[in-house]
C-alpha distance (Angstrom), angle and dihedral (degrees) to the residues before:
residue distance angle dihedral
M1 . . .
S2 3.79 . .
S3 3.73 120.2 .
A4 3.77 128.6 -147.4
A5 3.85 87.8 -112.9
T6 3.81 88.1 67.9
F7 3.80 92.0 67.4
S8 3.81 128.9 55.7
K9 3.81 92.3 -141.5
L10 3.78 138.8 16.5
F11 3.78 114.7 -148.3
T12 3.73 134.5 -148.7
V13 3.80 116.0 -145.1
D14 3.86 89.5 -104.4
E15 3.79 92.0 50.3
A16 3.80 91.9 48.8
N17 3.80 91.1 49.0
D18 3.79 91.4 48.1
I19 3.80 92.2 56.6
L20 3.82 93.9 50.6
A21 3.79 93.6 83.5
A22 3.77 89.8 55.1
I23 3.79 97.7 48.6
R24 3.81 99.6 37.1
P25 3.84 93.8 86.5
D26 3.84 89.8 51.2
V27 3.81 92.1 48.9
E28 3.80 88.9 50.0
L29 3.82 88.6 50.6
L30 3.82 90.1 50.7
L31 3.80 91.4 52.4
S32 3.79 93.9 47.7
T33 3.81 91.4 46.2
F34 3.74 91.0 53.7
A35 3.80 88.7 50.8
D36 3.82 87.7 51.7
I37 3.80 90.3 50.3
R38 3.82 91.8 51.6
A39 3.81 90.0 48.7
E40 3.79 92.7 49.2
I41 3.81 90.8 50.3
E42 3.78 90.1 50.2
R43 3.88 91.7 49.1
A44 3.75 91.9 48.5
M45 3.81 92.5 50.7
Q46 3.79 92.5 47.1
E47 3.78 95.8 46.8
A48 3.82 94.0 46.1
G49 3.78 94.0 37.2
V50 3.79 93.7 -129.1
P51 3.82 126.2 141.5
A52 3.84 122.3 -114.7
G53 3.83 93.6 -101.7
S54 3.79 95.7 49.2
A55 3.78 117.4 136.2
D56 3.82 86.8 -141.4
L57 3.80 94.0 62.4
P58 3.85 97.6 85.4
R59 3.81 90.4 50.7
L60 3.79 90.9 48.1
L61 3.79 92.4 50.4
E62 3.78 92.0 47.9
A63 3.83 91.6 50.2
R64 3.79 92.7 50.0
G65 3.80 89.6 55.3
V66 3.79 96.9 -149.1
A67 3.79 101.4 97.4
P68 3.82 96.0 50.8
R69 3.82 89.5 55.9
L70 3.76 90.8 48.8
F71 3.80 92.4 49.3
E72 3.78 89.2 50.9
R73 3.79 88.8 53.1
V74 3.83 89.3 52.3
R75 3.78 90.3 51.7
E76 3.81 93.4 49.3
V77 3.79 94.2 47.7
I78 3.80 93.2 48.1
E79 3.78 89.1 49.4
R80 3.84 90.7 50.9
I81 3.80 92.4 50.0
Q82 3.79 94.2 46.1
S83 3.77 92.2 47.7
R84 3.81 85.8 74.0
G85 3.84 90.7 62.2
C86 3.82 98.8 -100.6
L87 3.76 125.8 111.6
V88 3.82 128.8 -124.1
N89 3.76 100.9 -141.5
G90 3.77 99.3 163.3
P91 3.79 110.0 24.8
E92 3.81 96.3 172.7
A93 3.83 91.1 50.6
G94 3.83 97.0 39.1
L95 3.84 93.4 -114.0
I96 3.80 115.4 164.0
D97 3.80 126.3 179.6
F98 3.80 127.1 -161.1
P99 3.85 117.2 -158.7
C100 3.78 111.2 -124.5
L101 3.79 135.4 177.2
F102 3.79 112.6 -124.4
N103 3.83 124.3 167.0
N104 3.81 90.8 -17.1
E105 3.81 90.6 -54.4
I106 3.82 129.0 106.9
V107 3.79 108.5 -124.0
F108 3.81 131.7 165.3
L109 3.75 125.7 -109.7
C110 3.79 101.6 -144.3
W111 3.80 130.9 -144.8
K112 3.77 131.7 174.4
M113 3.77 125.1 -163.6
G114 3.78 108.1 -95.7
E115 3.83 95.3 36.6
P116 3.80 112.3 112.0
A117 3.79 95.5 -136.9
I118 3.77 144.7 -13.3
G119 3.83 103.4 -59.4
Y120 3.78 104.2 153.0
W121 3.78 144.4 48.9
H122 3.80 136.5 -172.2
R123 3.75 141.0 -173.2
I124 3.82 111.0 -100.3
A125 3.80 94.1 -114.7
A126 3.82 93.1 46.9
G127 3.79 94.9 59.4
F128 3.81 125.1 -171.9
A129 3.83 91.2 -34.8
G130 3.80 89.3 62.9
R131 3.79 95.6 54.4
R132 3.77 115.4 143.3
P133 3.80 131.0 -175.0
L134 3.79 112.8 -94.9
L135 3.80 94.4 -108.8
D136 3.78 97.0 39.3
E137 3.81 104.3 155.0
S138 3.84 94.0 -156.1
E139 3.85 95.0 70.7
G140 3.71 136.1 73.1
D141 3.79 135.3 33.4
S142 3.80 91.9 -90.8
G143 3.76 93.6 49.8
N144 3.81 92.0 -114.0
G145 3.77 127.0 109.1
V146 3.76 124.7 -135.0
H147 3.82 110.1 -64.0
């Protein structure tokens, strides 16, 4: 069971939606940086003639110097997003969670890049696979979903 003390902020649906405009550019940057990382890995493998599972690949990437800078960018962007109180729970997919109090339980409001607004929530343990629409009538003691 998670407590409110675990999270720096608890969001309402409106507060989470309000922050989307501010974090969208950072989420876009995350997605493009992961695409750059994949491209750099592919280039390194092709130029060195090594397969994807090669034990030499990490050393090659380090020596080329591009991937470490990209990973540092990922770390900085995640830190910037999370400094607003939300959680980056799927950086390569653009998944952001917003802690929310619902029926005396901390749950996550869930947003994925490309969605126009917060439209889903899930219990912490359920993860993305347990996403439910905000007004899902099958959840909660009162019969009402998060709203």
